[in-house]
MARSE-179206 format. One record per residue: residue number from 0; x, y, z of N, C-alpha, C in turn. Coordinates in Angstrom, 3 decimals. Layout:
N
<pt k="NUM" n_u="X" n_v="Y" n_w="Z" ca_u="X" ca_v="Y" ca_w="Z" c_u="X" c_v="Y" c_w="Z"/>
...
END
This chain:
61
<pt k="0" n_u="0.816" n_v="-1.189" n_w="0.000" ca_u="0.000" ca_v="0.000" ca_w="0.000" c_u="0.865" c_v="1.260" c_w="0.000"/>
<pt k="1" n_u="2.069" n_v="1.158" n_w="0.550" ca_u="2.924" ca_v="2.342" ca_w="0.635" c_u="3.345" c_v="2.839" c_w="-0.745"/>
<pt k="2" n_u="3.695" n_v="1.918" n_w="-1.646" ca_u="4.082" ca_v="2.332" ca_w="-2.999" c_u="2.904" c_v="2.949" c_w="-3.731"/>
<pt k="3" n_u="1.733" n_v="2.374" n_w="-3.544" ca_u="0.530" ca_v="2.937" ca_w="-4.149" c_u="0.270" c_v="4.335" c_w="-3.603"/>
<pt k="4" n_u="0.427" n_v="4.522" n_w="-2.313" ca_u="0.202" ca_v="5.832" ca_w="-1.698" c_u="1.215" c_v="6.868" c_w="-2.198"/>
<pt k="5" n_u="2.447" n_v="6.459" n_w="-2.383" ca_u="3.443" ca_v="7.398" ca_w="-2.912" c_u="3.105" c_v="7.831" c_w="-4.334"/>
<pt k="6" n_u="2.681" n_v="6.879" n_w="-5.147" ca_u="2.288" ca_v="7.204" ca_w="-6.513" c_u="1.079" c_v="8.127" c_w="-6.531"/>
<pt k="7" n_u="0.080" n_v="7.810" n_w="-5.712" ca_u="-1.117" ca_v="8.641" ca_w="-5.647" c_u="-0.814" c_v="10.025" c_w="-5.090"/>
<pt k="8" n_u="0.091" n_v="10.083" n_w="-4.108" ca_u="0.416" ca_v="11.367" ca_w="-3.494" c_u="0.993" c_v="12.339" c_w="-4.507"/>
<pt k="9" n_u="1.789" n_v="11.838" n_w="-5.427" ca_u="2.373" ca_v="12.731" ca_w="-6.423" c_u="1.303" c_v="13.377" c_w="-7.287"/>
<pt k="10" n_u="0.240" n_v="12.662" n_w="-7.562" ca_u="-0.842" ca_v="13.232" ca_w="-8.371" c_u="-1.802" c_v="14.075" c_w="-7.540"/>
<pt k="11" n_u="-2.153" n_v="13.587" n_w="-6.360" ca_u="-3.116" ca_v="14.293" ca_w="-5.516" c_u="-2.525" c_v="15.601" c_w="-5.000"/>
<pt k="12" n_u="-1.274" n_v="15.585" n_w="-4.586" ca_u="-0.642" ca_v="16.803" ca_w="-4.065" c_u="-0.526" c_v="17.866" c_w="-5.145"/>
<pt k="13" n_u="-0.185" n_v="17.445" n_w="-6.349" ca_u="-0.093" ca_v="18.406" ca_w="-7.447" c_u="-1.457" c_v="19.021" c_w="-7.752"/>
<pt k="14" n_u="-2.475" n_v="18.194" n_w="-7.747" ca_u="-3.826" ca_v="18.689" ca_w="-8.041" c_u="-4.325" c_v="19.648" c_w="-6.963"/>
<pt k="15" n_u="-4.161" n_v="19.272" n_w="-5.709" ca_u="-4.657" ca_v="20.128" ca_w="-4.629" c_u="-3.835" c_v="21.409" c_w="-4.482"/>
<pt k="16" n_u="-2.543" n_v="21.327" n_w="-4.671" ca_u="-1.717" ca_v="22.536" ca_w="-4.596" c_u="-2.052" c_v="23.474" c_w="-5.748"/>
<pt k="17" n_u="-2.252" n_v="22.929" n_w="-6.931" ca_u="-2.638" ca_v="23.745" ca_w="-8.076" c_u="-3.995" c_v="24.388" c_w="-7.897"/>
<pt k="18" n_u="-4.921" n_v="23.639" n_w="-7.328" ca_u="-6.246" ca_v="24.189" ca_w="-7.051" c_u="-6.155" c_v="25.317" c_w="-6.029"/>
<pt k="19" n_u="-5.320" n_v="25.137" n_w="-5.022" ca_u="-5.135" ca_v="26.197" ca_w="-4.034" c_u="-4.542" c_v="27.458" c_w="-4.635"/>
<pt k="20" n_u="-3.594" n_v="27.310" n_w="-5.536" ca_u="-2.994" ca_v="28.475" ca_w="-6.193" c_u="-4.033" c_v="29.186" c_w="-7.054"/>
<pt k="21" n_u="-4.839" n_v="28.422" n_w="-7.766" ca_u="-5.884" ca_v="29.035" ca_w="-8.595" c_u="-6.891" c_v="29.784" c_w="-7.733"/>
<pt k="22" n_u="-7.269" n_v="29.209" n_w="-6.609" ca_u="-8.201" ca_v="29.884" ca_w="-5.698" c_u="-7.590" c_v="31.180" c_w="-5.173"/>
<pt k="23" n_u="-6.316" n_v="31.144" n_w="-4.825" ca_u="-5.650" ca_v="32.361" ca_w="-4.336" c_u="-5.615" c_v="33.434" c_w="-5.410"/>
<pt k="24" n_u="-5.312" n_v="33.056" n_w="-6.628" ca_u="-5.235" ca_v="34.038" ca_w="-7.702" c_u="-6.602" c_v="34.606" c_w="-8.064"/>
<pt k="25" n_u="-7.614" n_v="33.762" n_w="-8.082" ca_u="-8.961" ca_v="34.235" ca_w="-8.429" c_u="-9.500" c_v="35.162" c_w="-7.349"/>
<pt k="26" n_u="-9.152" n_v="34.908" n_w="-6.100" ca_u="-9.644" ca_v="35.751" ca_w="-5.021" c_u="-8.871" c_v="37.062" c_w="-4.885"/>
<pt k="27" n_u="-7.894" n_v="37.293" n_w="-5.752" ca_u="-7.209" ca_v="38.578" ca_w="-5.772" c_u="-5.899" c_v="38.633" c_w="-5.023"/>
<pt k="28" n_u="-5.452" n_v="37.533" n_w="-4.479" ca_u="-4.177" ca_v="37.503" ca_w="-3.757" c_u="-3.085" c_v="37.134" c_w="-4.744"/>
<pt k="29" n_u="-2.459" n_v="38.152" n_w="-5.330" ca_u="-1.502" ca_v="37.881" ca_w="-6.394" c_u="-0.056" c_v="38.163" c_w="-5.996"/>
<pt k="30" n_u="0.222" n_v="38.146" n_w="-4.715" ca_u="1.610" ca_v="38.286" ca_w="-4.272" c_u="2.162" c_v="36.913" c_w="-3.915"/>
<pt k="31" n_u="3.439" n_v="36.859" n_w="-3.611" ca_u="4.113" ca_v="35.573" ca_w="-3.432" c_u="3.615" c_v="34.784" c_w="-2.221"/>
<pt k="32" n_u="3.500" n_v="35.412" n_w="-1.077" ca_u="3.207" ca_v="34.674" ca_w="0.150" c_u="1.831" c_v="34.009" c_w="0.149"/>
<pt k="33" n_u="0.743" n_v="34.680" n_w="-0.260" ca_u="-0.533" ca_v="33.962" ca_w="-0.296" c_u="-0.533" c_v="32.780" c_w="-1.265"/>
<pt k="34" n_u="0.200" n_v="32.910" n_w="-2.362" ca_u="0.281" ca_v="31.804" ca_w="-3.320" c_u="1.048" c_v="30.634" c_w="-2.710"/>
<pt k="35" n_u="2.142" n_v="30.922" n_w="-2.025" ca_u="2.902" ca_v="29.857" ca_w="-1.370" c_u="2.110" c_v="29.197" c_w="-0.253"/>
<pt k="36" n_u="1.384" n_v="29.994" n_w="0.532" ca_u="0.578" ca_v="29.432" ca_w="1.615" c_u="-0.515" c_v="28.518" c_w="1.080"/>
<pt k="37" n_u="-1.155" n_v="28.927" n_w="0.009" ca_u="-2.230" ca_v="28.095" ca_w="-0.534" c_u="-1.667" c_v="26.827" c_w="-1.173"/>
<pt k="38" n_u="-0.504" n_v="26.911" n_w="-1.804" ca_u="0.126" ca_v="25.708" ca_w="-2.353" c_u="0.548" c_v="24.762" c_w="-1.225"/>
<pt k="39" n_u="1.079" n_v="25.307" n_w="-0.150" ca_u="1.470" ca_v="24.478" ca_w="0.989" c_u="0.256" c_v="23.838" c_w="1.659"/>
<pt k="40" n_u="-0.838" n_v="24.573" n_w="1.741" ca_u="-2.064" ca_v="24.002" ca_w="2.318" c_u="-2.580" c_v="22.848" c_w="1.472"/>
<pt k="41" n_u="-2.514" n_v="22.992" n_w="0.158" ca_u="-2.916" ca_v="21.898" ca_w="-0.718" c_u="-2.002" c_v="20.697" c_w="-0.574"/>
<pt k="42" n_u="-0.720" n_v="20.945" n_w="-0.424" ca_u="0.248" ca_v="19.864" ca_w="-0.234" c_u="-0.022" c_v="19.111" c_w="1.067"/>
<pt k="43" n_u="-0.297" n_v="19.826" n_w="2.137" ca_u="-0.578" ca_v="19.201" ca_w="3.437" c_u="-1.922" c_v="18.469" c_w="3.404"/>
<pt k="44" n_u="-2.908" n_v="19.065" n_w="2.746" ca_u="-4.229" ca_v="18.425" ca_w="2.661" c_u="-4.182" c_v="17.144" c_w="1.842"/>
<pt k="45" n_u="-3.189" n_v="16.975" n_w="1.007" ca_u="-3.092" ca_v="15.787" ca_w="0.168" c_u="-2.709" c_v="14.540" c_w="0.961"/>
<pt k="46" n_u="-2.124" n_v="14.710" n_w="2.131" ca_u="-1.686" ca_v="13.546" ca_w="2.906" c_u="-2.876" c_v="12.691" c_w="3.359"/>
<pt k="47" n_u="-3.877" n_v="13.243" n_w="4.044" ca_u="-5.001" ca_v="12.384" ca_w="4.436" c_u="-5.855" c_v="11.949" c_w="3.247"/>
<pt k="48" n_u="-5.957" n_v="12.783" n_w="2.235" ca_u="-6.732" ca_v="12.412" ca_w="1.050" c_u="-6.089" c_v="11.212" c_w="0.363"/>
<pt k="49" n_u="-4.779" n_v="11.224" n_w="0.258" ca_u="-4.062" ca_v="10.106" ca_w="-0.356" c_u="-4.239" c_v="8.840" c_w="0.463"/>
<pt k="50" n_u="-4.202" n_v="8.945" n_w="1.767" ca_u="-4.384" ca_v="7.777" ca_w="2.621" c_u="-5.759" c_v="7.152" c_w="2.410"/>
<pt k="51" n_u="-6.779" n_v="7.984" n_w="2.346" ca_u="-8.137" ca_v="7.470" ca_w="2.156" c_u="-8.280" c_v="6.804" c_w="0.792"/>
<pt k="52" n_u="-7.756" n_v="7.425" n_w="-0.237" ca_u="-7.861" ca_v="6.860" ca_w="-1.580" c_u="-7.096" c_v="5.534" c_w="-1.672"/>
<pt k="53" n_u="-5.898" n_v="5.487" n_w="-1.132" ca_u="-5.098" ca_v="4.249" ca_w="-1.177" c_u="-5.785" c_v="3.132" c_w="-0.393"/>
<pt k="54" n_u="-6.364" n_v="3.463" n_w="0.728" ca_u="-7.053" ca_v="2.442" ca_w="1.522" c_u="-8.264" c_v="1.904" c_w="0.780"/>
<pt k="55" n_u="-9.016" n_v="2.796" n_w="0.127" ca_u="-10.192" ca_v="2.369" ca_w="-0.646" c_u="-9.779" c_v="1.476" c_w="-1.811"/>
<pt k="56" n_u="-8.681" n_v="1.811" n_w="-2.479" ca_u="-8.220" ca_v="0.994" ca_w="-3.608" c_u="-7.770" c_v="-0.392" c_w="-3.134"/>
<pt k="57" n_u="-7.055" n_v="-0.450" n_w="-2.036" ca_u="-6.579" ca_v="-1.752" ca_w="-1.552" c_u="-7.720" c_v="-2.602" c_w="-1.007"/>
<pt k="58" n_u="-8.812" n_v="-1.999" n_w="-0.582" ca_u="-9.963" ca_v="-2.779" ca_w="-0.119" c_u="-10.698" c_v="-3.437" c_w="-1.266"/>
<pt k="59" n_u="-10.498" n_v="-2.972" n_w="-2.477" ca_u="-11.169" ca_v="-3.547" ca_w="-3.635" c_u="-10.580" c_v="-4.887" c_w="-4.043"/>
<pt k="60" n_u="-9.398" n_v="-5.210" n_w="-3.583" ca_u="-8.754" ca_v="-6.476" ca_w="-3.961" c_u="-9.426" c_v="-7.658" c_w="-3.338"/>
END
């Protein structure tokens, strides 16, 4: 499950960090720090999301 989680994390973290950056830019925060904070929040939020997805996939076996 760990290898699956690492593979999923690379995709989920990129998606959530990108979504956070887009939200920051659309809401008018166009300086460096709000963009970095939102990307970091997406990166951190990807950890539990990846765990849930990996667990659901391994339960299908």
